[in-house]
C-alpha positions in Angstrom: 115.9 172.7 111.8 113.0 174.6 113.1 110.5 172.3 115.3 106.9 172.6 115.3 103.9 172.6 117.9 103.0 169.5 119.6 102.6 166.6 118.8 105.8 166.5 116.5 105.5 164.2 114.0 108.1 162.3 111.7 107.3 160.5 108.4 109.6 157.6 107.4 109.0 156.3 104.0 110.2 152.7 103.5 110.3 150.5 100.4 106.5 149.5 100.5 105.3 151.2 103.5 105.3 154.5 105.2 105.9 154.8 109.2 104.4 157.7 111.1 105.8 158.5 114.6 104.2 161.2 117.0 106.0 162.9 119.8 103.9 161.5 122.5 103.9 158.6 125.0 100.9 156.6 123.9 99.5 155.8 120.4 102.6 157.3 118.8 103.3 154.8 116.0 101.4 154.0 112.9 102.4 152.1 109.6 100.4 152.3 106.3 101.0 149.9 103.3 101.8 152.8 101.0 104.8 153.2 98.9 105.5 157.0 98.6 108.4 156.6 96.3 106.2 156.0 93.4 103.5 158.7 92.1 100.1 158.3 94.0 96.6 159.5 93.3 94.6 161.3 95.8 92.6 158.3 96.5 95.8 156.3 97.2 96.7 159.0 99.8 93.4 159.2 101.6 94.6 156.8 104.6 97.6 159.2 105.5 95.4 162.4 105.1 92.7 160.8 107.3 95.4 159.9 109.9 96.7 163.3 110.0 93.4 165.0 110.0 92.3 162.9 113.0 95.2 163.9 114.9 95.0 167.5 113.8 98.5 167.4 112.2 99.5 169.9 109.7 103.3 169.7 109.7 105.8 166.9 109.5 109.6 166.1 109.2 110.7 163.4 106.6 113.5 161.0 107.0 115.1 159.8 103.9 116.7 156.3 103.8 120.4 156.2 102.7 119.6 154.2 99.6 117.8 157.1 98.2 120.3 159.6 99.5 124.1 159.2 99.6 126.9 161.2 101.4 130.3 161.1 99.8 133.4 163.1 100.3 136.5 164.0 98.2 139.8 165.3 99.4 141.9 168.0 97.9 145.4 168.1 99.0 145.5 171.9 99.2 143.1 174.8 100.5 140.4 175.8 98.2 137.6 178.1 98.6 135.3 177.4 95.8 134.6 174.3 93.3 132.3 174.1 90.3 129.2 171.8 90.8 130.0 170.0 87.5 133.4 168.8 89.0 131.7 167.7 92.1 129.2 165.7 90.0 132.0 164.3 88.0 133.8 163.1 91.2 130.6 161.6 92.6 129.2 159.9 89.4 131.0 156.6 89.8 130.0 156.1 93.5 126.1 156.1 93.3 123.8 153.8 91.5 121.6 156.4 90.0 122.0 159.5 87.7 123.1 162.6 89.4 120.8 165.7 88.6 122.4 169.1 89.4 119.5 170.1 91.2 119.8 167.0 93.6 123.2 167.4 94.9 124.3 169.6 97.9 127.8 170.1 98.9 130.1 172.1 101.2 133.8 172.6 101.7 135.4 171.7 105.1 138.9 173.0 105.7 141.2 170.6 107.5 144.7 172.0 107.9 146.3 172.1 104.5 143.8 170.1 102.8 140.0 170.7 101.7 137.2 168.1 102.1 134.3 168.4 99.5 131.3 167.0 101.3 128.5 166.0 98.9 124.8 164.8 99.7 123.3 163.4 96.5 119.5 162.4 96.2 118.2 160.0 93.8 116.0 162.7 91.9 113.4 160.4 90.4 112.3 158.9 93.8 112.8 162.1 95.7 110.5 163.8 93.2 107.9 161.2 93.6 108.0 161.7 97.3 107.6 165.4 97.3 104.8 165.3 94.8 102.9 162.9 96.9 103.3 164.9 100.0 102.3 168.2 98.3 99.0 166.4 97.4 98.2 166.0 101.2 98.5 169.8 101.8 100.8 169.0 104.8 103.8 171.4 105.5 107.0 169.6 105.4 109.3 171.0 107.9 112.6 169.3 106.8 113.8 166.4 104.6 116.7 164.6 106.4 118.9 161.6 105.6 118.5 158.8 108.2 122.3 158.8 108.8 122.3 162.6 109.4 119.6 162.0 112.0 121.4 159.1 113.6 124.7 161.3 113.7 122.7 164.1 115.6 122.1 161.8 118.4 125.4 160.0 118.7 127.6 163.1 118.2 126.1 164.5 121.4 127.7 161.9 123.3 130.9 160.7 121.4 132.8 163.8 120.3 135.4 162.3 118.1 135.2 160.4 114.7 133.3 157.2 114.6 131.6 154.7 112.4 128.0 153.4 113.0 126.2 150.6 111.4 122.4 151.1 111.0 119.9 148.6 109.4 118.2 149.9 106.1 115.9 146.9 106.4 116.2 143.2 107.6 119.0 142.4 105.1 120.8 145.7 104.3 122.9 148.0 106.4 124.2 151.6 106.1 127.7 152.3 107.4 128.1 155.9 108.2 131.3 157.9 109.1 130.7 161.0 111.3 132.5 163.6 113.5 131.0 166.5 115.4 127.4 166.1 113.8 128.9 166.0 110.3 128.5 162.9 108.2 131.5 162.4 105.9 130.6 159.0 104.3 127.8 156.6 103.8 128.0 153.0 102.3 125.5 150.3 102.0 126.3 146.6 102.7 124.2 143.5 102.7 124.4 141.5 105.7 124.9 139.5 107.9 128.6 139.4 106.8 129.9 143.2 106.4 133.2 143.6 104.9 133.9 147.0 105.8 137.8 147.2 105.5 138.0 149.2 102.2 135.8 151.8 103.6 137.8 152.2 106.9 141.1 152.5 104.8 139.5 155.6 103.0 138.4 157.0 106.1 142.1 157.6 107.0 142.2 160.3 104.1 139.9 162.5 106.0 141.3 162.6 109.5 144.9 162.7 110.9 144.3 159.8 113.2 142.8 156.6 112.2 139.1 156.0 113.0 138.8 153.1 115.4 135.5 153.5 117.0 132.4 151.6 115.7 128.9 151.3 116.9 126.6 148.3 115.9 123.1 147.4 116.6 122.8 145.1 119.6 119.9 143.1 118.5 121.5 142.0 115.2 123.8 139.1 114.7 126.6 140.8 112.5 129.9 139.6 111.4 131.8 142.7 111.1 134.8 141.7 108.8 137.8 144.1 109.1 141.6 143.6 109.6 141.9 147.0 111.5 141.6 146.7 115.2 138.3 148.4 116.3 136.8 149.5 119.4 133.3 147.8 119.0 130.4 149.1 120.9 126.8 147.9 120.8 123.8 150.3 120.9 120.1 149.6 121.8 117.6 151.9 120.1 115.1 151.4 122.9 117.3 152.3 125.7 118.6 155.3 123.8 115.0 156.5 123.2 114.3 156.1 127.0 117.5 158.0 127.9 116.4 160.7 125.7 113.0 161.0 127.5 111.2 159.3 124.6 109.1 156.0 124.5 111.1 153.0 124.1 109.7 152.2 120.6 111.0 155.5 119.0 113.9 154.4 116.7 117.2 156.2 116.9 116.8 158.5 113.7 113.5 159.7 115.1 114.8 160.5 118.4 116.8 163.4 116.9 113.6 164.7 115.0 111.5 165.0 118.0 114.2 166.8 119.9 115.1 164.1 122.4 117.8 164.9 125.0 120.2 162.4 126.1 120.8 162.3 129.8 124.3 161.1 130.1 127.4 160.7 128.0 127.6 157.0 129.2 124.2 156.2 128.0 125.3 155.2 124.5 127.4 152.3 125.8 124.4 150.1 126.4 125.8 146.8 125.6 126.5 144.4 128.6 130.1 145.1 129.3 132.3 144.3 132.2 132.9 146.7 135.0 135.3 149.4 133.7 136.1 151.0 137.1 139.5 148.9 137.4 140.5 149.8 133.9 139.8 153.4 134.6 142.2 153.4 137.5 145.0 152.0 135.1 144.5 155.0 132.8 147.2 157.1 134.6 149.7 154.4 134.7 149.2 153.5 131.2 149.6 157.2 130.1 152.9 157.5 131.9 154.3 154.3 130.3 153.1 155.5 126.8 154.7 159.0 127.4 158.1 157.5 128.5 158.0 155.2 125.6 157.4 158.3 123.2 160.2 160.2 124.9 162.7 157.2 124.4 161.4 156.7 120.6 162.0 160.3 119.8 165.6 160.2 121.4 166.5 157.1 119.4 165.0 158.7 116.2 166.9 162.0 116.8 170.2 160.1 117.1 169.8 157.9 114.1 168.7 160.8 111.9 171.7 162.8 113.0 174.0 159.9 112.3 172.4 159.4 108.9 172.8 163.1 107.9 176.4 162.8 108.8 177.0 160.1 106.4 175.6 161.7 103.3 177.2 165.1 103.5 180.2 166.2 101.3 183.4 165.5 102.8 184.4 169.2 102.7 181.6 170.1 105.2 181.3 169.6 108.8 178.1 168.4 110.9 177.5 171.9 111.6 177.5 173.5 108.2 176.3 170.5 106.2 173.3 171.0 104.0 171.0 168.0 104.5 170.1 166.1 101.2 167.4 163.8 100.4 168.3 160.7 98.2 165.5 159.4 96.0 165.8 156.1 94.3 164.4 156.3 90.8 164.5 154.4 87.7 164.0 156.5 84.6 162.6 154.6 81.6 164.4 155.2 78.3 162.0 156.9 76.1 161.6 155.9 72.6 163.0 158.9 70.3 160.0 158.8 68.0 157.5 159.4 70.9 156.4 163.1 71.3 156.3 164.5 74.8 152.9 165.6 76.0 151.7 168.3 78.4 152.5 167.5 82.2 149.4 169.7 83.0 146.9 167.2 81.9 144.3 165.7 84.5 144.8 162.1 85.3 142.9 159.7 87.4 144.1 156.6 89.0 141.5 153.8 90.1 142.4 150.9 92.2 140.2 147.8 90.9 141.8 145.3 93.2 141.6 144.3 96.9 145.3 145.4 97.4 145.6 148.6 99.5 147.9 151.4 98.3 148.1 150.5 94.4 146.6 153.8 93.5 149.3 155.6 95.5 152.1 153.5 93.9 151.1 154.4 90.3 150.5 157.9 91.3 154.1 158.3 92.6 155.2 156.8 89.3 153.3 159.4 87.3 154.5 162.3 89.7 158.1 161.2 89.0 157.4 161.6 85.3 156.5 165.2 86.0 152.5 164.8 86.2 151.1 166.7 89.3 147.3 166.7 88.6 146.7 163.1 89.7 143.6 161.9 91.5 143.4 158.6 93.1 140.3 156.6 94.2 138.6 153.1 94.1 137.1 151.6 91.1 133.4 151.1 91.0 133.9 147.4 89.7 136.9 145.0 90.3 139.1 144.0 87.3 141.9 141.6 86.7 143.8 143.4 84.0 145.2 146.9 83.8 143.8 149.4 81.4 144.4 153.1 80.2 141.8 155.4 78.7 142.9 158.3 77.0 141.4 161.0 74.7 144.1 161.3 72.1 146.4 158.9 70.2 149.6 161.1 71.2 148.7 160.6 74.8 148.2 156.9 74.4 151.5 156.5 72.7 153.3 158.5 75.2 152.0 156.3 78.3 152.5 153.1 76.5 156.1 154.1 75.7 157.1 155.2 79.2 155.1 152.6 81.2 154.8 149.5 79.2 157.4 147.7 81.3 156.3 148.9 84.8 152.6 149.0 84.0 151.6 146.5 81.4 148.1 147.5 80.1 145.4 147.9 77.5 145.7 151.3 76.0 142.5 152.6 74.3 141.6 156.3 73.1 137.9 155.9 74.0 137.7 158.2 76.9 134.8 160.6 76.3 135.7 164.2 75.3 133.3 165.4 78.3 135.4 163.4 80.9 136.9 165.6 83.6 140.1 163.8 83.0 142.5 163.4 80.1 143.6 159.9 81.2 142.1 157.2 83.3 144.4 154.3 84.6 142.5 151.3 86.2 144.7 148.9 88.2 143.6 145.2 88.0 147.0 143.4 88.8 149.6 143.5 91.8 151.9 146.4 90.9 153.3 146.7 94.5 156.8 146.1 93.1 156.7 149.1 90.7 159.9 151.0 90.8 159.4 154.7 90.3 162.9 156.5 90.0 166.9 156.7 89.0 169.1 157.7 92.0 169.1 161.4 92.3 170.5 163.8 95.2 168.2 166.7 95.9 169.1 169.6 98.1 166.0 171.3 99.6 165.5 175.0 99.0 163.0 177.5 100.2 160.3 178.0 97.7 157.9 180.9 97.6 154.2 180.0 97.9 152.4 180.5 94.8 149.3 182.7 94.6 147.4 179.9 92.8 147.9 176.3 93.2 146.7 173.2 91.0 145.1 170.9 93.2 144.8 167.1 92.9 141.4 165.6 94.1 141.5 162.2 95.8 138.1 160.3 95.3 136.9 158.5 98.3 134.5 155.6 98.2 
């Protein structure tokens, strides 16, 4: 983002007010009772225009709260170079509380090993259009529009270089949980405090990165109950202290710090809660590292021996340990199909949504569908909870097939009311505990080398 001549100015529209911050030490904050999310007349904007004229301001940056803009990411289990915007909108439509306009969504592809993350930033077009229209009437030059979560990430990512969660207040009662790494926001989710149950969001973050995200920052001056079963490294932050460490006045909020180009002095400054002296703990790091390394070596040796013994037990008696071909035994339970039910194409697109609080349910049903030959299966979290299972399809043939092969393992209500415009041919919603579902009959599979295809069908995983 290009920055402008002094004093630097940031406009932060709130629900029924607008805050203006100036990049100077004194007289640097003003608040007006003005709702810029609704269409205003020139007369309504006179106070804002007068303030800027008095301070000889012609340019400003604008912060967008994370209830007006949402950041969502979706994972493909293979590499892709392009994706149609319509498909991105289809993936995101169930995870925002406003209609998505094609002109109000931005997205990028992030390559991560053998998978691709589609990172989407989605604006509430109705509110955003009102904001831009109002500011256009003032004749100010808007240097940039930036989500609050992205501005916060700018500051913290300069200090903490790995993945982290951060809780930032939207207002006195509501909070945004953001997930970021290397100045890239992957996900935002809004919660109502003071009790924040963030476990489901933490679970889905595991799809993005190879290692679990265990670092979380929370505001020091808020009495929050962070509900999670995952052991997290919790660190409080103090906005006033961060602003001062960034060579800014103490009344500058964290998102504004990045917009007026503050520089953090030290990589330790973000850890601003009153914590015990860590010097003794730091001295233990080499010892702990040696213990962990030694344990890893022993674990590897034990695993290697057990794997070798297991391989020797399953080979053909005519083979020796040196020339045996390793095999993989997959336990399966193949349902007996009703002869009158016709087969359907295994290329159809299927979405599996978990509408319960039980983790891993969507993956269990996906495994069952994959065992039936369906490869294009997306999994995700339902927008609302359910207590019964349901299957929505587009045709009677598809409905009859799934009811025939899944009725015992997945009792559900089968309907043919899925819209023809849906990106999927079948949508499974899980409302009961299916953790005991069996997927297969016993089959021995000998692995062979398979040439990499020139084109690959990809399965998106929707992440809340």
